N, C-alpha and C positions, 0 to 999 in steps of 0.2 A: 545719215549714219553710215560710216564706212564698214563694209562687210569683211568677214574673215578671209574670203578668197582674195580680195584686194590687198589686205594686209600681207598675206602669204606671197602674193606676186611682188609687192613692193619690197618685202624683206629679201626675197631671192635676188631681185635686181640690184638692191643696195649692196649686197655682198659681192656680186659680180662686178658692178661698176666701181666699187671701192678698190677691189683688187686690180682693176684696169687703170686706176689712177686718174679718173676723169674729173674728180672733185678738186676744189681748192685745197690749199695746204692746211686750212683750219679744220677740215674734216679729217679727223685722225682715227676714226673707227667706223666699222660697218653700221653701228648703232646711230652715229651721227649722220651717216649717209642715208639711212632709213628715214631719219627726221627730215632731211632735205627733200627726199622724194615724197614723203607724206604731205609736207607743206605744199609742194608743187602740185600734188594731186588735188588738194583742197582748192588751189587757185586755178586749176584747169590746165596745167602745163604737162607736157609729156615728160617721161623720166629723163631723157637726155637734155631737154630744155631746162628742167629743174636743176640738173647737175651743173649746168653752165651759168644759170642765172641766180641761184639761191645760195647764200652763204650763212654760216652760223658763227657769230662773233660774240665771245663771252656769254654763250648760251642764248643769244638773241638772234632770231631769224632776220636776215636782211635780203633785200631783193634788188637786183641791178636796176639802174634807171631805165634802160631799154625795156626790161621786162615789166616794170611798173607802168610805163607808157603804153606798152602793148596790152596789158591787162585792162587799162582804162579804155583804150580805143575800141576794143572788141565788145565792150559792154553796151547793151541797149540804152543805158543811162547816158552815154556819151554821144552827143550829136556830132561833135567834131573835136579834135585835139591836134593842133598844128604848131610847128616851129615857125615863128615870124621873124626872128633875128638871131644871128650867130656870128660873132666876131671874136677877136682877141680880148675885147673889153666887156661884152655883154651877150647874154642869151635870153631870149624872150619866147614864151609859149602862150598860146591863146586857146581856150576851150570853152565850150558851152554844154552844160548838163541839161538833159531833158527836164523841163519844168522850171528852170531858172529863167528869169526875165531878160537877162543879158549875159554876154560872154564874160569870162574871167581872164584877165591878162596878168601874167607874172613874169618878172625879170630877175636875173641874178647877174651881178656885175663883178668884175675883177677887183673892184674896190671892196666889195663885201667879202670876197674870198681872202683878200689881203688882211682885212680887219680881223677875220676869223683865224688868221695864222696858217692858211692853207697853201699859199703860193710859193713857199720856200722849197717844196719838194721838186724833184726832177720831173715827175709826171706832170705837175701843174705848169712848170716852165716850158715843157716841150709840147704839151697838148692842152693849152688853156681853153680853146673853143669847145673841145669835147668835154672837158671837165665842167665848164660852165653850163653846157647843155644838160649834163647829167644831174647837176645840182638843181637846176631850174625845173627839169622834167619831173624829178622825184617830188619836189616841193609842191608843184601844182597838182600832182596826182593826190597827194595827201590832203591838200586844201579843198579840192572840189569833189573828190571821190573817196572820202575816208572809209565808207562802208566796203569799198573794194580792196584797198591796200591796207586797211586796218592798222594804220600807224607804222607800217614797215618802212625802215630806212635803207638806203643803199649802202653797200659795204664801206665806201669811203666816208660816209656820214657816221656810220656806226663806229668806225675806227677813231673818228674825232671824239665821239661821245665817250668811248672807253678811255682815251687819253686824258680826258678831263674829269674822269671819276675821282672822287676824293680818296686819298690813300686810306687803307684800313688801319685803324689804330692798333698798335702793337699792345698786346696784353702784358701786364707786369709779370715778372718772373716770380715764382714761389721763393720766399725768403726763409731759409732754415733758421735764421736767428731772429725772425720777426717776433716770435712768441716771447723770447727772453727780453727783447727790447720793450715789448708791451708790458711785461711784468715789471720792469724797472721804471718805466714812465708812469704806469698806473699807481705805483706806490707813492707817487708825489702828487697825485690828483687830489683836489680838495672840494670840488663841486661837481654837479652833474654836467654843467656846461664844459668844465675842464676835462671831464671824462670823454665827452663826445669829441672835443677838439683833439685830444690825444689819440683817440681810436681811429679817426678817419684816414689819416695818411698811412696807417699800417694795416688797414682792414683787408685790402685786396691781397697783399702778400701773405697774410695769415690764412685767408680762405684758400688760396692756391696751394699753400703748404699743408692743407687739411687739418689745421689746428684751431678752427673757429670755436669748437666746443670748449677746449682748454682755455682759450682766450676769454670766453664769456664767464668761465668759472673764476678767472683772475679778477674780472670786472665785478662780479658778484661779491667776491671776498673783500675787495677794496670798498665797495659800497656799504657792506655790513660794518666794516671797521670804522667807517666815517659816521655810522649811526643811521644809515638809510635802511628802510624796510621795504624793499622793492620786490614785486612779483617778477617772474621770468619775463612776462610780456612787457612790464614797465621798464625793466632793464634793457630789453631789446629796443624799445622806443627811444631810450636814452642814446644807445649806440648808433641808431639809425638817424638821429636828429629829428625824430617825429614827435617827441614829447612836447606837450603844450608848454610854452615858456612860463605861463603863470603857475603851472603845476611844478615845473622845475625849480622856480624861485621859491615856492612854498616849501617844497621838500628840502631844499638847501637850508632854509631858515629853521625848519623843524629839526634837522640833523644837528644844527648849531646849538641846540639847547643843552648839549652835553656840558656846557660850561657851568651849569647849575647842578651837576651830578651830586654835589655835597648838600643839596637842599633837602633836608630830612623830611619835612612835611609836604614837599612838592609844590608849595604855593607859587614859588617863583617860576618853576617849570611850567605849571599850568597857565600862569599869567602870560608867559612868553608865547606858548602855543596858541592861546586864545587870540592874541594880537595877530599872529600869522593867519589863523583861520578867518578872522573877521576881515583881514586885508584882502582876501580873495572872494568876498561875498558876491561880486559881480561876475566871477568866472563861471565856466560851464559846470553843470551838475556833476559830471564825471570827475573834473578837477577837484571840486569841493569834497566829494566822497572819498577820493583817493587820499587827499591831504588829511582829512579827518581820520581815516583809518590809519595812516602813517603816524599821526600825532598820538593816537591811542597806543599803538604798538611801541612807540618810542618812550612814551611816559611809563608804560608798564615795564619796559626793559630797564628803566632807571629805578624801579622799585616803588613807584608811586601807587599807593593803594586806591582802588576804585577809580582808576584813570578814566575809564569810559564815562561813568556817571558824572564825575567832576567836570570833565570837558564838555559833556552834553549840557549840563546845567549852566556852565559859564558862558556857553555860546548861544543860549536861548535869548531871544530879544527881551530887553528889559521892559517891564510894564510900569506905567505911572499910576499911582493911586489917586 
């Protein structure tokens, strides 16, 4: 555990060294300078060695290849770590860790660098052997001594990772006319599936404009006009596409019974509703209960007397004498 006196010492040094300009250009504040010195202290480097060997790229700590190799070599876990080949075409390191049965040999070639798209820079063209050594040294350190370097990459590798980060998706802009567009489109919706399809492409713009509550009110009014009797939660499941397809289909058919609105005794309405309810007999209990509740509400709204008892009786399994 780092103590307060060390924190105070590193903080003071970070401020002075930052003002002295000894850090890389990515260190743009005394706070970032402190982070560099703190990481160096954890790894056992002096403040000046930390300033010259550690960088912060996109918020991630990176360690120079020379520092990575030094960190491994000075560890009791490392029996030896040596460079065995260094040319314009290849760099090779060999190391053996205490407890490993045999040495580990790792190479990095100019062909690998070219395949990774690295060799186009002036630095690589002018200093290929040094760049190959850096890549190979950092890689063998991570491979054999991960507990020492903890997945730290060298600045050149980190820059490559950052270059290949996927672009951040731009958020859609708030649309001041989205609500009116939704009102117009919703007025033509005929089914729950149609409501979901119409809502999805406009949802983000409506939310960003802060008009989600008003949009849900429009959806509820349209659902009521079509004969649906949805709870707030059910309406939300329709708009999010989470409603059970069997439930959506049953509710669509139940709402369609308005074509028998002139059925004075209600027999035709009840018969249609019973067909729908029996058609979902294998659906989930929640779907069946919701559909049955909707059928009762819908039949009652059409003026059918004793809607609940009539539907209950009609849906009971027939017994044979």
